[in-house]
Each structure stands twice: as C-alpha cells, then as structure tokens.
PDB file of N, H, CA, C and O in Angstrom:
ATOM      1  N   MET A   1       2.886   2.106   6.008  1.00  0.00           N
ATOM      2  CA  MET A   1       1.642   1.841   5.165  1.00  0.00           C
ATOM      3  C   MET A   1       0.758   0.649   6.052  1.00  0.00           C
ATOM      4  O   MET A   1       1.249  -0.403   6.464  1.00  0.00           O
ATOM      5  N   CYS A   2      -0.482   1.031   6.212  1.00  0.00           N
ATOM      6  H   CYS A   2      -0.880   1.885   5.878  1.00  0.00           H
ATOM      7  CA  CYS A   2      -1.358   0.136   6.862  1.00  0.00           C
ATOM      8  C   CYS A   2      -2.510  -0.235   5.893  1.00  0.00           C
ATOM      9  O   CYS A   2      -3.399   0.556   5.577  1.00  0.00           O
ATOM     10  N   PRO A   3      -2.413  -1.491   5.458  1.00  0.00           N
ATOM     11  CA  PRO A   3      -3.575  -1.888   4.617  1.00  0.00           C
ATOM     12  C   PRO A   3      -4.747  -2.439   5.406  1.00  0.00           C
ATOM     13  O   PRO A   3      -4.692  -3.310   6.275  1.00  0.00           O
ATOM     14  N   PHE A   4      -5.878  -1.754   4.937  1.00  0.00           N
ATOM     15  H   PHE A   4      -5.923  -1.047   4.231  1.00  0.00           H
ATOM     16  CA  PHE A   4      -7.164  -2.182   5.630  1.00  0.00           C
ATOM     17  C   PHE A   4      -8.024  -2.760   4.600  1.00  0.00           C
ATOM     18  O   PHE A   4      -8.378  -2.059   3.652  1.00  0.00           O
ATOM     19  N   THR A   5      -8.423  -4.087   4.713  1.00  0.00           N
ATOM     20  H   THR A   5      -8.135  -4.657   5.483  1.00  0.00           H
ATOM     21  CA  THR A   5      -9.177  -4.782   3.657  1.00  0.00           C
ATOM     22  C   THR A   5     -10.618  -4.390   3.972  1.00  0.00           C
ATOM     23  O   THR A   5     -11.155  -4.686   5.039  1.00  0.00           O
ATOM     24  N   VAL A   6     -11.193  -3.738   3.035  1.00  0.00           N
ATOM     25  H   VAL A   6     -10.756  -3.497   2.168  1.00  0.00           H
ATOM     26  CA  VAL A   6     -12.518  -3.224   3.180  1.00  0.00           C
ATOM     27  C   VAL A   6     -13.654  -4.247   2.607  1.00  0.00           C
ATOM     28  O   VAL A   6     -14.755  -4.389   3.139  1.00  0.00           O
ATOM     29  N   SER A   7     -13.242  -4.891   1.517  1.00  0.00           N
ATOM     30  H   SER A   7     -12.347  -4.775   1.085  1.00  0.00           H
ATOM     31  CA  SER A   7     -14.193  -5.920   0.960  1.00  0.00           C
ATOM     32  C   SER A   7     -13.385  -7.039   0.388  1.00  0.00           C
ATOM     33  O   SER A   7     -12.186  -7.038   0.666  1.00  0.00           O
ATOM     34  N   ARG A   8     -13.849  -7.976  -0.355  1.00  0.00           N
ATOM     35  H   ARG A   8     -14.824  -7.976  -0.581  1.00  0.00           H
ATOM     36  CA  ARG A   8     -13.115  -9.030  -0.923  1.00  0.00           C
ATOM     37  C   ARG A   8     -12.258  -8.592  -2.072  1.00  0.00           C
ATOM     38  O   ARG A   8     -11.298  -9.253  -2.467  1.00  0.00           O
ATOM     39  N   SER A   9     -12.654  -7.415  -2.610  1.00  0.00           N
ATOM     40  H   SER A   9     -13.434  -6.878  -2.289  1.00  0.00           H
ATOM     41  CA  SER A   9     -11.795  -6.896  -3.761  1.00  0.00           C
ATOM     42  C   SER A   9     -11.309  -5.499  -3.672  1.00  0.00           C
ATOM     43  O   SER A   9     -11.026  -4.872  -4.693  1.00  0.00           O
ATOM     44  N   SER A  10     -11.201  -4.973  -2.443  1.00  0.00           N
ATOM     45  H   SER A  10     -11.431  -5.482  -1.614  1.00  0.00           H
ATOM     46  CA  SER A  10     -10.718  -3.624  -2.286  1.00  0.00           C
ATOM     47  C   SER A  10      -9.950  -3.438  -0.968  1.00  0.00           C
ATOM     48  O   SER A  10     -10.232  -4.094   0.034  1.00  0.00           O
ATOM     49  N   VAL A  11      -8.965  -2.517  -1.002  1.00  0.00           N
ATOM     50  H   VAL A  11      -8.735  -1.984  -1.816  1.00  0.00           H
ATOM     51  CA  VAL A  11      -8.158  -2.385   0.224  1.00  0.00           C
ATOM     52  C   VAL A  11      -7.933  -0.802   0.287  1.00  0.00           C
ATOM     53  O   VAL A  11      -7.901  -0.100  -0.723  1.00  0.00           O
ATOM     54  N   VAL A  12      -7.795  -0.365   1.478  1.00  0.00           N
ATOM     55  H   VAL A  12      -7.821  -0.936   2.298  1.00  0.00           H
ATOM     56  CA  VAL A  12      -7.438   1.077   1.713  1.00  0.00           C
ATOM     57  C   VAL A  12      -6.149   1.056   2.312  1.00  0.00           C
ATOM     58  O   VAL A  12      -5.893   0.434   3.344  1.00  0.00           O
ATOM     59  N   LEU A  13      -5.293   1.775   1.626  1.00  0.00           N
ATOM     60  H   LEU A  13      -5.501   2.280   0.788  1.00  0.00           H
ATOM     61  CA  LEU A  13      -3.820   1.953   2.173  1.00  0.00           C
ATOM     62  C   LEU A  13      -3.655   3.202   2.925  1.00  0.00           C
ATOM     63  O   LEU A  13      -3.567   4.291   2.357  1.00  0.00           O
ATOM     64  N   ALA A  14      -3.608   3.046   4.289  1.00  0.00           N
ATOM     65  H   ALA A  14      -3.679   2.161   4.751  1.00  0.00           H
ATOM     66  CA  ALA A  14      -3.501   4.396   5.076  1.00  0.00           C
ATOM     67  C   ALA A  14      -1.999   4.520   5.506  1.00  0.00           C
ATOM     68  O   ALA A  14      -1.317   3.591   5.938  1.00  0.00           O
ATOM     69  N   GLU A  15      -1.592   5.817   5.320  1.00  0.00           N
ATOM     70  H   GLU A  15      -2.146   6.572   4.970  1.00  0.00           H
ATOM     71  CA  GLU A  15      -0.148   6.106   5.795  1.00  0.00           C
ATOM     72  C   GLU A  15      -0.262   7.281   6.544  1.00  0.00           C
ATOM     73  O   GLU A  15      -1.039   8.177   6.213  1.00  0.00           O
ATOM     74  N   PHE A  16       0.538   7.346   7.642  1.00  0.00           N
ATOM     75  H   PHE A  16       1.169   6.617   7.910  1.00  0.00           H
ATOM     76  CA  PHE A  16       0.547   8.427   8.560  1.00  0.00           C
ATOM     77  C   PHE A  16       1.990   8.890   8.961  1.00  0.00           C
ATOM     78  O   PHE A  16       2.949   8.132   8.816  1.00  0.00           O
ATOM     79  N   ASP A  17       2.111  10.086   9.441  1.00  0.00           N
ATOM     80  H   ASP A  17       1.332  10.702   9.558  1.00  0.00           H
ATOM     81  CA  ASP A  17       3.456  10.456  10.015  1.00  0.00           C
ATOM     82  C   ASP A  17       3.420  10.204  11.570  1.00  0.00           C
ATOM     83  O   ASP A  17       2.523   9.573  12.128  1.00  0.00           O
ATOM     84  N   ASP A  18       4.436  10.738  12.164  1.00  0.00           N
ATOM     85  H   ASP A  18       5.165  11.250  11.710  1.00  0.00           H
ATOM     86  CA  ASP A  18       4.422  10.381  13.631  1.00  0.00           C
ATOM     87  C   ASP A  18       3.425  11.179  14.518  1.00  0.00           C
ATOM     88  O   ASP A  18       3.289  10.931  15.716  1.00  0.00           O
ATOM     89  N   ARG A  19       2.778  12.093  13.902  1.00  0.00           N
ATOM     90  H   ARG A  19       2.889  12.294  12.928  1.00  0.00           H
ATOM     91  CA  ARG A  19       1.569  12.754  14.551  1.00  0.00           C
ATOM     92  C   ARG A  19       0.300  12.371  14.017  1.00  0.00           C
ATOM     93  O   ARG A  19      -0.660  13.129  14.153  1.00  0.00           O
ATOM     94  N   TYR A  20       0.193  11.299  13.437  1.00  0.00           N
ATOM     95  H   TYR A  20       0.973  10.683  13.327  1.00  0.00           H
ATOM     96  CA  TYR A  20      -0.987  10.624  12.858  1.00  0.00           C
ATOM     97  C   TYR A  20      -1.707  11.535  11.829  1.00  0.00           C
ATOM     98  O   TYR A  20      -2.934  11.488  11.743  1.00  0.00           O
ATOM     99  N   ARG A  21      -1.022  12.307  11.099  1.00  0.00           N
ATOM    100  H   ARG A  21      -0.025  12.345  11.169  1.00  0.00           H
ATOM    101  CA  ARG A  21      -1.542  13.089   9.926  1.00  0.00           C
ATOM    102  C   ARG A  21      -1.263  12.274   8.639  1.00  0.00           C
ATOM    103  O   ARG A  21      -0.178  11.722   8.457  1.00  0.00           O
ATOM    104  N   PRO A  22      -2.233  12.223   7.799  1.00  0.00           N
ATOM    105  CA  PRO A  22      -2.019  11.575   6.576  1.00  0.00           C
ATOM    106  C   PRO A  22      -0.793  11.961   5.734  1.00  0.00           C
ATOM    107  O   PRO A  22      -0.649  13.135   5.393  1.00  0.00           O
ATOM    108  N   LYS A  23       0.011  11.106   5.420  1.00  0.00           N
ATOM    109  H   LYS A  23      -0.106  10.152   5.698  1.00  0.00           H
ATOM    110  CA  LYS A  23       1.284  11.350   4.678  1.00  0.00           C
ATOM    111  C   LYS A  23       1.496  10.306   3.673  1.00  0.00           C
ATOM    112  O   LYS A  23       2.052   9.288   4.084  1.00  0.00           O
ATOM    113  N   PRO A  24       1.156  10.358   2.414  1.00  0.00           N
ATOM    114  CA  PRO A  24       1.339   9.340   1.401  1.00  0.00           C
ATOM    115  C   PRO A  24       2.892   9.238   1.034  1.00  0.00           C
ATOM    116  O   PRO A  24       3.623  10.223   0.936  1.00  0.00           O
ATOM    117  N   SER A  25       3.236   8.120   0.874  1.00  0.00           N
ATOM    118  H   SER A  25       2.642   7.319   0.953  1.00  0.00           H
ATOM    119  CA  SER A  25       4.790   7.848   0.446  1.00  0.00           C
ATOM    120  C   SER A  25       4.829   7.741  -1.117  1.00  0.00           C
ATOM    121  O   SER A  25       5.907   7.778  -1.710  1.00  0.00           O
ATOM    122  N   ILE A  26       3.683   7.614  -1.746  1.00  0.00           N
ATOM    123  H   ILE A  26       2.807   7.584  -1.264  1.00  0.00           H
ATOM    124  CA  ILE A  26       3.564   7.582  -3.277  1.00  0.00           C
ATOM    125  C   ILE A  26       2.820   8.724  -3.758  1.00  0.00           C
ATOM    126  O   ILE A  26       1.642   8.558  -4.075  1.00  0.00           O
ATOM    127  N   PRO A  27       3.393   9.934  -3.859  1.00  0.00           N
ATOM    128  CA  PRO A  27       2.678  11.195  -4.193  1.00  0.00           C
ATOM    129  C   PRO A  27       2.111  11.173  -5.535  1.00  0.00           C
ATOM    130  O   PRO A  27       1.134  11.885  -5.765  1.00  0.00           O
ATOM    131  N   PHE A  28       2.631  10.405  -6.489  1.00  0.00           N
ATOM    132  H   PHE A  28       3.425   9.826  -6.302  1.00  0.00           H
ATOM    133  CA  PHE A  28       1.984  10.301  -7.823  1.00  0.00           C
ATOM    134  C   PHE A  28       0.906   9.381  -7.973  1.00  0.00           C
ATOM    135  O   PHE A  28       0.426   9.258  -9.100  1.00  0.00           O
ATOM    136  N   TRP A  29       0.415   8.672  -6.969  1.00  0.00           N
ATOM    137  H   TRP A  29       0.805   8.772  -6.054  1.00  0.00           H
ATOM    138  CA  TRP A  29      -0.735   7.852  -6.971  1.00  0.00           C
ATOM    139  C   TRP A  29      -1.853   8.545  -6.118  1.00  0.00           C
ATOM    140  O   TRP A  29      -1.923   8.308  -4.912  1.00  0.00           O
ATOM    141  N   PRO A  30      -2.691   9.367  -6.712  1.00  0.00           N
ATOM    142  CA  PRO A  30      -3.650  10.083  -5.848  1.00  0.00           C
ATOM    143  C   PRO A  30      -4.802   9.053  -5.434  1.00  0.00           C
ATOM    144  O   PRO A  30      -5.169   8.176  -6.216  1.00  0.00           O
ATOM    145  N   GLY A  31      -5.328   9.206  -4.211  1.00  0.00           N
ATOM    146  H   GLY A  31      -5.030   9.918  -3.576  1.00  0.00           H
ATOM    147  CA  GLY A  31      -6.417   8.386  -3.847  1.00  0.00           C
ATOM    148  C   GLY A  31      -5.896   7.142  -3.284  1.00  0.00           C
ATOM    149  O   GLY A  31      -6.610   6.142  -3.352  1.00  0.00           O
ATOM    150  N   LEU A  32      -4.755   7.075  -2.741  1.00  0.00           N
ATOM    151  H   LEU A  32      -4.175   7.888  -2.686  1.00  0.00           H
ATOM    152  CA  LEU A  32      -4.358   5.718  -2.120  1.00  0.00           C
ATOM    153  C   LEU A  32      -5.205   5.411  -0.857  1.00  0.00           C
ATOM    154  O   LEU A  32      -5.482   4.263  -0.508  1.00  0.00           O
ATOM    155  N   ALA A  33      -5.577   6.487  -0.228  1.00  0.00           N
ATOM    156  H   ALA A  33      -5.352   7.419  -0.512  1.00  0.00           H
ATOM    157  CA  ALA A  33      -6.434   6.211   1.038  1.00  0.00           C
ATOM    158  C   ALA A  33      -7.917   6.069   0.691  1.00  0.00           C
ATOM    159  O   ALA A  33      -8.772   6.102   1.577  1.00  0.00           O
ATOM    160  N   LYS A  34      -8.205   5.918  -0.550  1.00  0.00           N
ATOM    161  H   LYS A  34      -7.511   5.891  -1.269  1.00  0.00           H
ATOM    162  CA  LYS A  34      -9.666   5.591  -0.929  1.00  0.00           C
ATOM    163  C   LYS A  34      -9.757   4.120  -1.388  1.00  0.00           C
ATOM    164  O   LYS A  34      -8.783   3.527  -1.853  1.00  0.00           O
ATOM    165  N   GLU A  35     -10.996   3.550  -1.234  1.00  0.00           N
ATOM    166  H   GLU A  35     -11.787   4.031  -0.856  1.00  0.00           H
ATOM    167  CA  GLU A  35     -11.216   2.180  -1.550  1.00  0.00           C
ATOM    168  C   GLU A  35     -11.169   2.077  -2.998  1.00  0.00           C
ATOM    169  O   GLU A  35     -11.846   2.851  -3.675  1.00  0.00           O
ATOM    170  N   ASN A  36     -10.378   1.126  -3.578  1.00  0.00           N
ATOM    171  H   ASN A  36      -9.828   0.497  -3.028  1.00  0.00           H
ATOM    172  CA  ASN A  36     -10.375   0.918  -4.933  1.00  0.00           C
ATOM    173  C   ASN A  36      -9.680  -0.498  -5.219  1.00  0.00           C
ATOM    174  O   ASN A  36      -8.995  -1.092  -4.386  1.00  0.00           O
ATOM    175  N   ARG A  37      -9.952  -0.952  -6.508  1.00  0.00           N
ATOM    176  H   ARG A  37     -10.509  -0.469  -7.185  1.00  0.00           H
ATOM    177  CA  ARG A  37      -9.393  -2.289  -6.855  1.00  0.00           C
ATOM    178  C   ARG A  37      -7.904  -2.274  -7.082  1.00  0.00           C
ATOM    179  O   ARG A  37      -7.245  -3.290  -6.864  1.00  0.00           O
ATOM    180  N   GLY A  38      -7.331  -1.120  -7.527  1.00  0.00           N
ATOM    181  H   GLY A  38      -7.867  -0.294  -7.703  1.00  0.00           H
ATOM    182  CA  GLY A  38      -5.878  -1.024  -7.770  1.00  0.00           C
ATOM    183  C   GLY A  38      -5.115  -1.257  -6.497  1.00  0.00           C
ATOM    184  O   GLY A  38      -4.093  -1.940  -6.562  1.00  0.00           O
ATOM    185  N   THR A  39      -5.501  -0.768  -5.360  1.00  0.00           N
ATOM    186  H   THR A  39      -6.331  -0.214  -5.307  1.00  0.00           H
ATOM    187  CA  THR A  39      -4.764  -0.975  -4.216  1.00  0.00           C
ATOM    188  C   THR A  39      -4.871  -2.395  -3.677  1.00  0.00           C
ATOM    189  O   THR A  39      -3.933  -2.903  -3.061  1.00  0.00           O
ATOM    190  N   PHE A  40      -6.053  -3.056  -3.916  1.00  0.00           N
ATOM    191  H   PHE A  40      -6.814  -2.644  -4.416  1.00  0.00           H
ATOM    192  CA  PHE A  40      -6.237  -4.554  -3.745  1.00  0.00           C
ATOM    193  C   PHE A  40      -5.195  -5.272  -4.368  1.00  0.00           C
ATOM    194  O   PHE A  40      -4.525  -6.086  -3.733  1.00  0.00           O
ATOM    195  N   ILE A  41      -4.987  -5.007  -5.693  1.00  0.00           N
ATOM    196  H   ILE A  41      -5.531  -4.345  -6.209  1.00  0.00           H
ATOM    197  CA  ILE A  41      -3.981  -5.839  -6.542  1.00  0.00           C
ATOM    198  C   ILE A  41      -2.591  -5.458  -6.095  1.00  0.00           C
ATOM    199  O   ILE A  41      -1.690  -6.289  -6.203  1.00  0.00           O
ATOM    200  N   ALA A  42      -2.352  -4.251  -5.598  1.00  0.00           N
ATOM    201  H   ALA A  42      -3.084  -3.575  -5.510  1.00  0.00           H
ATOM    202  CA  ALA A  42      -1.007  -3.948  -5.240  1.00  0.00           C
ATOM    203  C   ALA A  42      -0.781  -4.691  -3.831  1.00  0.00           C
ATOM    204  O   ALA A  42       0.260  -5.311  -3.610  1.00  0.00           O
ATOM    205  N   ASP A  43      -1.679  -4.604  -3.023  1.00  0.00           N
ATOM    206  H   ASP A  43      -2.524  -4.101  -3.202  1.00  0.00           H
ATOM    207  CA  ASP A  43      -1.431  -5.294  -1.728  1.00  0.00           C
ATOM    208  C   ASP A  43      -1.424  -6.879  -1.868  1.00  0.00           C
ATOM    209  O   ASP A  43      -0.691  -7.573  -1.163  1.00  0.00           O
ATOM    210  N   ARG A  44      -2.180  -7.343  -2.706  1.00  0.00           N
ATOM    211  H   ARG A  44      -2.776  -6.780  -3.278  1.00  0.00           H
ATOM    212  CA  ARG A  44      -2.196  -8.859  -2.893  1.00  0.00           C
ATOM    213  C   ARG A  44      -1.140  -9.486  -3.647  1.00  0.00           C
ATOM    214  O   ARG A  44      -0.680 -10.582  -3.326  1.00  0.00           O
ATOM    215  N   TYR A  45      -0.684  -8.728  -4.784  1.00  0.00           N
ATOM    216  H   TYR A  45      -1.057  -7.837  -5.045  1.00  0.00           H
ATOM    217  CA  TYR A  45       0.336  -9.417  -5.686  1.00  0.00           C
ATOM    218  C   TYR A  45       1.596  -8.611  -5.701  1.00  0.00           C
ATOM    219  O   TYR A  45       2.655  -9.231  -5.606  1.00  0.00           O
ATOM    220  N   VAL A  46       1.617  -7.303  -5.808  1.00  0.00           N
ATOM    221  H   VAL A  46       0.757  -6.799  -5.886  1.00  0.00           H
ATOM    222  CA  VAL A  46       2.799  -6.496  -6.051  1.00  0.00           C
ATOM    223  C   VAL A  46       3.687  -6.466  -4.807  1.00  0.00           C
ATOM    224  O   VAL A  46       4.870  -6.802  -4.848  1.00  0.00           O
ATOM    225  N   LEU A  47       3.041  -6.033  -3.653  1.00  0.00           N
ATOM    226  H   LEU A  47       2.079  -5.761  -3.620  1.00  0.00           H
ATOM    227  CA  LEU A  47       3.913  -5.768  -2.508  1.00  0.00           C
ATOM    228  C   LEU A  47       4.513  -7.129  -2.060  1.00  0.00           C
ATOM    229  O   LEU A  47       5.709  -7.068  -1.778  1.00  0.00           O
ATOM    230  N   PRO A  48       3.961  -8.263  -1.946  1.00  0.00           N
ATOM    231  CA  PRO A  48       4.615  -9.401  -1.561  1.00  0.00           C
ATOM    232  C   PRO A  48       5.727  -9.835  -2.433  1.00  0.00           C
ATOM    233  O   PRO A  48       6.727 -10.373  -1.960  1.00  0.00           O
ATOM    234  N   TRP A  49       5.568  -9.602  -3.758  1.00  0.00           N
ATOM    235  H   TRP A  49       4.755  -9.165  -4.143  1.00  0.00           H
ATOM    236  CA  TRP A  49       6.657  -9.920  -4.703  1.00  0.00           C
ATOM    237  C   TRP A  49       7.843  -9.045  -4.454  1.00  0.00           C
ATOM    238  O   TRP A  49       8.990  -9.492  -4.454  1.00  0.00           O
ATOM    239  N   VAL A  50       7.553  -7.813  -4.247  1.00  0.00           N
ATOM    240  H   VAL A  50       6.622  -7.449  -4.247  1.00  0.00           H
ATOM    241  CA  VAL A  50       8.550  -6.724  -3.893  1.00  0.00           C
ATOM    242  C   VAL A  50       9.324  -7.171  -2.594  1.00  0.00           C
ATOM    243  O   VAL A  50      10.553  -7.143  -2.539  1.00  0.00           O
ATOM    244  N   TYR A  51       8.590  -7.548  -1.643  1.00  0.00           N
ATOM    245  H   TYR A  51       7.591  -7.571  -1.687  1.00  0.00           H
ATOM    246  CA  TYR A  51       9.259  -7.968  -0.364  1.00  0.00           C
ATOM    247  C   TYR A  51      10.151  -9.183  -0.527  1.00  0.00           C
ATOM    248  O   TYR A  51      11.325  -9.166  -0.154  1.00  0.00           O
ATOM    249  N   TRP A  52       9.567 -10.257  -1.099  1.00  0.00           N
ATOM    250  H   TRP A  52       8.614 -10.271  -1.402  1.00  0.00           H
ATOM    251  CA  TRP A  52      10.358 -11.513  -1.165  1.00  0.00           C
ATOM    252  C   TRP A  52      11.467 -11.371  -2.194  1.00  0.00           C
ATOM    253  O   TRP A  52      12.558 -11.886  -1.949  1.00  0.00           O
ATOM    254  N   ASN A  53      11.279 -10.739  -3.277  1.00  0.00           N
ATOM    255  H   ASN A  53      10.393 -10.320  -3.477  1.00  0.00           H
ATOM    256  CA  ASN A  53      12.272 -10.726  -4.293  1.00  0.00           C
ATOM    257  C   ASN A  53      13.197  -9.640  -4.317  1.00  0.00           C
ATOM    258  O   ASN A  53      14.268  -9.802  -4.902  1.00  0.00           O
ATOM    259  N   LEU A  54      12.916  -8.503  -3.735  1.00  0.00           N
ATOM    260  H   LEU A  54      12.046  -8.372  -3.261  1.00  0.00           H
ATOM    261  CA  LEU A  54      13.842  -7.398  -3.807  1.00  0.00           C
ATOM    262  C   LEU A  54      14.322  -6.889  -2.382  1.00  0.00           C
ATOM    263  O   LEU A  54      15.499  -6.587  -2.187  1.00  0.00           O
ATOM    264  N   ILE A  55      13.426  -6.817  -1.475  1.00  0.00           N
ATOM    265  H   ILE A  55      12.469  -7.062  -1.633  1.00  0.00           H
ATOM    266  CA  ILE A  55      13.704  -6.252  -0.125  1.00  0.00           C
ATOM    267  C   ILE A  55      14.611  -7.316   0.632  1.00  0.00           C
ATOM    268  O   ILE A  55      15.654  -6.962   1.180  1.00  0.00           O
ATOM    269  N   LEU A  56      14.212  -8.515   0.639  1.00  0.00           N
ATOM    270  H   LEU A  56      13.364  -8.803   0.194  1.00  0.00           H
ATOM    271  CA  LEU A  56      15.005  -9.541   1.454  1.00  0.00           C
ATOM    272  C   LEU A  56      16.296  -9.801   0.868  1.00  0.00           C
ATOM    273  O   LEU A  56      17.212 -10.143   1.616  1.00  0.00           O
ATOM    274  N   GLN A  57      16.508  -9.671  -0.496  1.00  0.00           N
ATOM    275  H   GLN A  57      15.764  -9.392  -1.103  1.00  0.00           H
ATOM    276  CA  GLN A  57      17.796  -9.890  -1.173  1.00  0.00           C
ATOM    277  C   GLN A  57      18.698  -8.749  -1.216  1.00  0.00           C
ATOM    278  O   GLN A  57      19.810  -8.823  -1.739  1.00  0.00           O
ATOM    279  N   GLY A  58      18.151  -7.502  -0.574  1.00  0.00           N
ATOM    280  H   GLY A  58      17.248  -7.442  -0.149  1.00  0.00           H
ATOM    281  CA  GLY A  58      19.034  -6.373  -0.598  1.00  0.00           C
ATOM    282  C   GLY A  58      19.017  -5.527  -1.762  1.00  0.00           C
ATOM    283  O   GLY A  58      19.922  -4.707  -1.915  1.00  0.00           O
ATOM    284  N   ARG A  59      18.039  -5.643  -2.639  1.00  0.00           N
ATOM    285  H   ARG A  59      17.304  -6.310  -2.515  1.00  0.00           H
ATOM    286  CA  ARG A  59      18.112  -4.872  -3.923  1.00  0.00           C
ATOM    287  C   ARG A  59      17.085  -3.755  -3.991  1.00  0.00           C
ATOM    288  O   ARG A  59      16.968  -3.091  -5.021  1.00  0.00           O
ATOM    289  N   ALA A  60      16.319  -3.527  -2.887  1.00  0.00           N
ATOM    290  H   ALA A  60      16.414  -4.067  -2.051  1.00  0.00           H
ATOM    291  CA  ALA A  60      15.438  -2.399  -2.884  1.00  0.00           C
ATOM    292  C   ALA A  60      15.648  -1.556  -1.566  1.00  0.00           C
ATOM    293  O   ALA A  60      14.981  -0.539  -1.371  1.00  0.00           O
TER     294      ALA A  60
END
C-alpha cells in the first residue's frame, strides 16, 4: 500500500501487484484508489495505531 497525500485532507491509497497492476488488499472498500476523506483518516489515525499496538506486539 502506497499512500499518496493529495491535499491537506485527502489521501490516495495505491496498491499494486508485482507487475504494477492495481490490486486492492481490501476488496470490500471500493474506491480506495480514489481521493477521499476516509482514506486520509485511515492513513492518519487508524493505520499508525494498528502498526504500533497490534503489528509490533505480534497480534496482527
């Protein structure tokens, strides 16, 4: 997942496979590769919390 900050309140989350074709890891969230506020909130608040509190402690 590559987050690209587009503006102060929106992020585009781009995901690719090994041949640079779009391949989303969250299939139930349509439009992840489009600019919107939800991806900004996820990138700014949710993903850092998941990283520090779940992944580093071996629970995710």
